[in-house]
ZAMARGU-4260 file (C-alpha; in steps of 0.2 Angstrom, whole numbers, plus 5000, padded with zeros to 4 digits):
<rodrens>
0) 5339/5452/5507 | 5344/5461/5524 | 5329/5471/5534 | 5333/5486/5526 | 5332/5480/5508
5) 5314/5472/5512 | 5309/5489/5520 | 5314/5500/5506 | 5306/5485/5495 | 5290/5487/5503
10) 5290/5507/5502 | 5293/5507/5482 | 5278/5496/5482 | 5269/5510/5490 | 5276/5525/5481
15) 5272/5513/5464 | 5255/5512/5468 | 5252/5530/5471 | 5259/5534/5456 | 5250/5525/5445
20) 5233/5529/5454 | 5229/5512/5460 | 5231/5520/5479 | 5226/5536/5483 | 5238/5542/5498
25) 5247/5559/5496 | 5265/5557/5490 | 5272/5564/5508 | 5263/5551/5518 | 5272/5536/5510
30) 5288/5531/5523 | 5303/5534/5518 | 5306/5516/5526 | 5294/5502/5532 | 5296/5495/5549
35) 5296/5476/5547 | 5300/5463/5562 | 5303/5444/5564 | 5285/5435/5567 | 5283/5427/5584
40) 5280/5411/5575 | 5292/5405/5563 | 5278/5396/5552 | 5272/5414/5548 | 5285/5418/5538
45) 5302/5427/5539 | 5297/5444/5541 | 5281/5453/5544 | 5273/5474/5543 | 5259/5480/5548
50) 5260/5496/5536 | 5243/5492/5529 | 5235/5494/5544 | 5243/5511/5549 | 5241/5519/5532
55) 5223/5511/5525 | 5212/5528/5534 | 5224/5541/5525 | 5222/5529/5510 | 5203/5528/5512
60) 5203/5510/5510 | 5199/5492/5520 | 5217/5488/5529 | 5216/5471/5521 | 5212/5479/5504
65) 5227/5488/5506 | 5237/5474/5513 | 5233/5463/5497 | 5238/5476/5484 | 5254/5478/5493
70) 5255/5457/5492 | 5254/5458/5474 | 5268/5472/5471 | 5280/5464/5483 | 5277/5447/5476
75) 5287/5452/5461 | 5301/5457/5469 | 5318/5447/5466 | 5323/5437/5482 | 5302/5436/5489
80) 5297/5418/5491 | 5278/5422/5494 | 5267/5436/5505 | 5252/5432/5514 | 5239/5442/5520
85) 5234/5438/5536 | 5221/5445/5550 | 5213/5463/5549 | 5228/5466/5533 | 5246/5462/5542
90) 5258/5455/5530 | 5268/5440/5532 | 5283/5438/5520 | 5293/5424/5519 | 5311/5425/5508
95) 5318/5412/5496 | 5333/5404/5503 | 5344/5412/5492 | 5340/5431/5496 | 5340/5425/5514
100) 5357/5416/5514 | 5365/5431/5507 | 5366/5437/5524 | 5380/5425/5529 | 5390/5433/5515
105) 5386/5452/5521 | 5393/5446/5537 | 5407/5438/5533 | 5412/5454/5522 | 5408/5467/5535
110) 5416/5458/5550 | 5419/5469/5564 | 5407/5481/5561 | 5391/5470/5555 | 5377/5476/5568
115) 5382/5494/5570 | 5369/5509/5563 | 5369/5525/5563 | 5351/5524/5573 | 5359/5539/5586
120) 5369/5545/5573 | 5363/5564/5581 | 5367/5561/5599 | 5381/5567/5609 | 5382/5561/5625
125) 5391/5561/5643 | 5390/5546/5652 | 5394/5545/5670 | 5395/5529/5680 | 5402/5522/5695
130) 5410/5538/5701 | 5416/5530/5718 | 5424/5540/5730 | 5443/5538/5731 | 5443/5534/5750
135) 5445/5517/5748 | 5442/5501/5735 | 5429/5500/5722 | 5417/5485/5728 | 5403/5473/5721
140) 5390/5487/5722 | 5402/5497/5709 | 5406/5481/5699 | 5389/5482/5693 | 5388/5498/5685
145) 5408/5494/5680 | 5401/5480/5669 | 5384/5490/5664 | 5391/5507/5660 | 5406/5501/5651
150) 5393/5490/5641 | 5381/5503/5637 | 5396/5515/5631 | 5401/5503/5619 | 5384/5499/5613
155) 5379/5517/5610 | 5396/5520/5601 | 5389/5506/5591 | 5374/5514/5586 | 5380/5529/5580
160) 5382/5541/5596 | 5395/5551/5600 | 5399/5546/5618 | 5410/5551/5632 | 5413/5539/5647
165) 5416/5550/5662 | 5421/5547/5680 | 5415/5561/5694 | 5430/5560/5707 | 5422/5563/5724
170) 5439/5571/5730 | 5432/5585/5740 | 5424/5588/5758 | 5424/5582/5773 | 5427/5563/5768
175) 5443/5568/5761 | 5447/5576/5778 | 5442/5561/5787 | 5452/5549/5774 | 5465/5560/5777
180) 5465/5559/5794 | 5463/5539/5794 | 5480/5536/5784 | 5489/5548/5797 | 5484/5537/5810
185) 5490/5522/5802 | 5508/5529/5799 | 5507/5537/5816 | 5499/5521/5826 | 5488/5530/5833
190) 5469/5527/5834 | 5459/5531/5818 | 5448/5546/5820 | 5430/5546/5823 | 5421/5542/5806
195) 5437/5537/5798 | 5441/5523/5788 | 5446/5506/5795 | 5452/5493/5783 | 5470/5485/5783
200) 5470/5493/5765 | 5472/5513/5775 | 5485/5504/5783 | 5493/5499/5767 | 5491/5514/5760
205) 5500/5523/5774 | 5514/5512/5771 | 5515/5517/5756 | 5514/5535/5760 | 5527/5532/5773
210) 5540/5525/5760 | 5536/5540/5750 | 5537/5553/5763 | 5547/5549/5777 | 5549/5566/5782
215) 5530/5565/5786 | 5534/5559/5803 | 5542/5575/5809 | 5529/5587/5800 | 5517/5596/5811
220) 5500/5591/5813 | 5491/5602/5798 | 5506/5598/5787 | 5506/5578/5790 | 5486/5578/5788
225) 5488/5587/5770 | 5501/5576/5766 | 5494/5561/5771 | 5477/5566/5761 | 5484/5570/5745
230) 5497/5556/5744 | 5485/5544/5751 | 5472/5550/5738 | 5483/5549/5724 | 5488/5532/5728
235) 5472/5527/5731 | 5462/5533/5714 | 5477/5526/5705 | 5473/5507/5711 | 5455/5513/5708
240) 5459/5516/5688 | 5470/5503/5687 | 5458/5489/5693 | 5445/5497/5680 | 5457/5495/5668
245) 5461/5475/5671 | 5439/5474/5673 | 5442/5482/5654 | 5435/5498/5659 | 5441/5512/5652
250) 5436/5532/5654 | 5440/5545/5642 | 5438/5559/5659 | 5443/5559/5675 | 5433/5573/5683
255) 5439/5580/5698 | 5425/5587/5710 | 5438/5598/5720 | 5443/5609/5702 | 5424/5613/5702
260) 5429/5622/5720 | 5447/5629/5717 | 5441/5635/5699 | 5427/5647/5704 | 5415/5635/5695
265) 5406/5633/5710 | 5402/5650/5713 | 5399/5655/5694 | 5384/5640/5693 | 5376/5648/5708
270) 5376/5666/5699 | 5371/5656/5681 | 5357/5651/5689 | 5352/5667/5699 | 5352/5676/5682
275) 5339/5661/5676 | 5329/5665/5690 | 5327/5652/5701 | 5338/5658/5716 | 5333/5664/5732
280) 5341/5671/5747 | 5332/5666/5764 | 5339/5663/5780 | 5355/5668/5777 | 5358/5656/5764
285) 5356/5656/5745 | 5342/5641/5739 | 5338/5635/5721 | 5319/5633/5721 | 5319/5615/5713
290) 5301/5614/5717 | 5298/5626/5703 | 5302/5608/5694 | 5293/5594/5703 | 5306/5592/5717
295) 5300/5590/5734 | 5308/5603/5744 | 5320/5617/5738 | 5338/5614/5739 | 5351/5626/5747
300) 5366/5629/5737 | 5378/5640/5750 | 5373/5638/5766 | 5373/5652/5780 | 5391/5650/5786
305) 5395/5653/5767 | 5401/5637/5764 | 5393/5628/5747 | 5383/5611/5748 | 5387/5595/5737
310) 5372/5602/5728 | 5380/5617/5724 | 5393/5606/5715 | 5380/5596/5708 | 5373/5610/5697
315) 5391/5615/5694 | 5395/5599/5687 | 5378/5599/5678 | 5383/5616/5669 | 5402/5610/5666
320) 5395/5594/5655 | 5383/5607/5645 | 5397/5619/5641 | 5408/5606/5638 | 5396/5602/5623
325) 5388/5587/5630 | 5369/5587/5626 | 5365/5572/5633 | 5369/5567/5648 | 5367/5550/5656
330) 5370/5547/5677 | 5372/5530/5682 | 5367/5531/5701 | 5366/5518/5714 | 5350/5510/5722
335) 5353/5524/5737 | 5352/5539/5726 | 5333/5539/5720 | 5332/5557/5729 | 5343/5561/5716
340) 5332/5560/5703 | 5320/5575/5706 | 5333/5587/5710 | 5346/5583/5695 | 5332/5584/5686
345) 5327/5600/5693 | 5345/5609/5691 | 5344/5605/5671 | 5327/5614/5669 | 5336/5629/5679
350) 5349/5628/5668 | 5336/5631/5654 | 5338/5613/5648 | 5324/5598/5643 | 5326/5588/5658
355) 5315/5574/5648 | 5329/5576/5633 | 5345/5583/5641 | 5347/5571/5655 | 5344/5553/5660
360) 5344/5545/5677 | 5347/5526/5680 | 5346/5519/5696 | 5354/5503/5697 | 5348/5489/5712
365) 5358/5480/5724 | 5370/5464/5719 | 5376/5451/5729 | 5385/5436/5724 | 5383/5418/5734
370) 5398/5412/5741 | 5410/5429/5740 | 5420/5430/5754 | 5421/5448/5762 | 5436/5458/5759
375) 5451/5457/5774 | 5458/5472/5766 | 5444/5483/5764 | 5433/5476/5779 | 5414/5472/5778
380) 5414/5471/5757 | 5416/5463/5741 | 5430/5468/5732 | 5430/5469/5716 | 5450/5464/5712
385) 5444/5448/5722 | 5428/5446/5714 | 5437/5445/5698 | 5453/5434/5704 | 5439/5422/5710
390) 5427/5420/5696 | 5436/5429/5681 | 5432/5446/5673 | 5422/5438/5659 | 5409/5428/5670
395) 5407/5444/5679 | 5404/5455/5667 | 5393/5444/5657 | 5383/5438/5673 | 5379/5458/5677
400) 5374/5464/5659 | 5363/5450/5656 | 5350/5456/5668 | 5341/5474/5668 | 5349/5488/5679
405) 5334/5491/5691 | 5333/5473/5694 | 5340/5468/5714 | 5351/5453/5708 | 5359/5438/5719
410) 5372/5428/5706 | 5380/5411/5710 | 5397/5412/5712 | 5401/5393/5708 | 5388/5391/5694
415) 5397/5407/5685 | 5412/5395/5685 | 5405/5379/5679 | 5408/5375/5662 | 5391/5369/5657
420) 5377/5373/5647 | 5368/5381/5663 | 5381/5391/5664 | 5375/5407/5650 | 5394/5415/5647
425) 5400/5397/5645 | 5386/5393/5633 | 5389/5408/5622 | 5408/5407/5624 | 5409/5388/5620
430) 5398/5394/5603 | 5411/5405/5598 | 5426/5391/5601 | 5415/5378/5593 | 5414/5390/5576
435) 5433/5390/5577 | 5436/5374/5581 | 5426/5372/5565 | 5437/5382/5554 | 5454/5372/5560
440) 5445/5357/5556 | 5441/5363/5539 | 5460/5369/5537 | 5466/5353/5540 | 5455/5342/5529
445) 5456/5356/5515 | 5437/5360/5517 | 5439/5379/5508 | 5424/5394/5503 | 5434/5396/5487
450) 5437/5388/5473 | 5457/5385/5466 | 5454/5402/5455 | 5449/5412/5469 | 5430/5414/5468
455) 5419/5410/5482 | 5411/5397/5483 | 5396/5402/5491 | 5379/5396/5485 | 5365/5404/5497
460) 5353/5394/5489 | 5358/5379/5497 | 5355/5384/5514 | 5337/5378/5513 | 5337/5366/5530
465) 5324/5372/5542 | 5337/5376/5556 | 5346/5387/5543 | 5331/5397/5541 | 5330/5400/5559
470) 5349/5402/5561 | 5349/5415/5546 | 5335/5425/5554 | 5343/5425/5570 | 5359/5435/5563
475) 5348/5447/5552 | 5341/5453/5570 | 5357/5458/5577 | 5359/5478/5571 | 5340/5479/5578
480) 5345/5472/5593 | 5361/5484/5595 | 5349/5497/5591 | 5337/5495/5602 | 5348/5491/5617
485) 5355/5508/5613 | 5340/5516/5612 | 5332/5511/5629 | 5350/5508/5636 | 5349/5489/5640
490) 5363/5481/5637 | 5354/5465/5644 | 5345/5465/5626 | 5361/5459/5620 | 5365/5445/5631
495) 5349/5439/5628 | 5351/5438/5611 | 5366/5431/5609 | 5361/5417/5621 | 5346/5413/5607
500) 5359/5414/5593 | 5370/5400/5602 | 5355/5390/5605 | 5353/5392/5584 | 5367/5387/5581
505) 5372/5372/5590 | 5355/5366/5584 | 5361/5367/5567 | 5378/5361/5569 | 5368/5346/5577
510) 5358/5344/5562 | 5368/5349/5548 | 5386/5345/5541 | 5395/5357/5541 | 5410/5345/5535
515) 5407/5330/5525 | 5411/5313/5533 | 5430/5308/5529 | 5426/5296/5515 | 5413/5308/5508
520) 5417/5321/5493 | 5416/5339/5497 | 5401/5346/5492 | 5396/5366/5487 | 5384/5364/5503
525) 5399/5362/5514 | 5408/5377/5507 | 5393/5387/5507 | 5388/5382/5527 | 5408/5385/5532
530) 5402/5404/5526 | 5386/5403/5537 | 5398/5394/5552 | 5410/5411/5550 | 5395/5422/5550
535) 5390/5416/5566 | 5407/5416/5572 | 5408/5434/5569 | 5391/5440/5576 | 5394/5430/5594
540) 5414/5440/5593 | 5404/5456/5589 | 5391/5453/5601 | 5402/5448/5614 | 5415/5463/5613
545) 5400/5477/5614 | 5398/5468/5634 | 5417/5468/5634 | 5417/5449/5637 | 5431/5440/5627
550) 5426/5428/5612 | 5438/5413/5615 | 5444/5403/5602 | 5447/5386/5611 | 5437/5381/5628
</rodrens>
């Protein structure tokens, strides 16, 4: 019996009590589904609900009396072993072993889609993350958002949301001129301009630009600068994309800031906001009255010299997302972007959206890795490519995904490489590889999940060991964990769940023989436990995939 099936059984018990007059409750007050959750203490049963406390006042009865009425009706439900009333009216529900164990077959047959729900099926979301300037390589700060952002995309989709992953390429403004000037200086062997970029990677870019465009050495300064900027930008952006793909991060859209300026979208955005009544002309400049929406000061859209500000581009970009059909817009920003929260929400409100519903801004805190070496190519940073080469994509992604985004984080590099139970990613991946080893050993010893006639040999009633009850209960929680992680935008919940599942599996493996000893006959319990082993393997694989981490078959 799944939580959804139990929820519907509780709703049916309420409906029948209303229908026969045992419960004086308006029919429309009976919920279509009743929330159930795992008790904190295992001895309190498999599931618990406080529905009696929620409905007692409407029904005009004491909560405990309503709970006792529900207990008597639910106790007759197939698969329910016992229903106890606790405290002022809580229901603690224990399933019989067969009903609980049936979940193992469900998971195996459902496969890769187990855990997926339609909890967020009504949401269409644009999720923008990383969006690093294309003037240098990705570093450890970007790495955190790469891991979290991609995991969030995967989890939101697993919860039914329609998600577009987007990278905003900051390819406009003075920074690009400084970048082009830096590349050109390396080509010509001259001093890098003030405020320019000095890492060895700029010399590498210069060499590539020169190899592709040897004519650059003979061009006039302005033409040479334009070519160095555009060619260097193209090479650097291609490197960013390549590094991210190698890290398992894929973007559906690479949106160019420059396209906003070239298409006239920035000017159009200013006029659209003016039509909404929130734009003023003051001191020769054009302002958006963001103080109307709790910002600490109004923001300039167009400077007195006629040049648009970065804020104007932010407004145009927001409107672009709206026009492209994204009611939900999630921004994942770095630790130094707290000031963006109010101004972006002000843009949302000025555009006629609900800033509490149509936009979310998540701020990530700084991260460092103990023992990481600074990049020789880029100077005083730790590059993503170096981090992955040293520690490995799986360990980096998992370690970053298992902590809330707003937690300052220092990871121990050498600890992430250890093959021990103290290393969380190893602990979870080893659990998966152990389930695969059980399958291989079963095949070698001719222990099959099916009878010779093809019928499955699964008997869930045999899964009655305490460790099996705990393991099955943990497997049951996976869809709820995924939905919760999606709703709260917290991938770390999936990681922590996988660690708990791995612990339950390792304990079960240690206390229950999945396969018989060589001199013992193959019994029904062995065949049945293979199904439970497979169910654990599937959930571990599904959960690791949500984090963008591999599920190895051997370690």
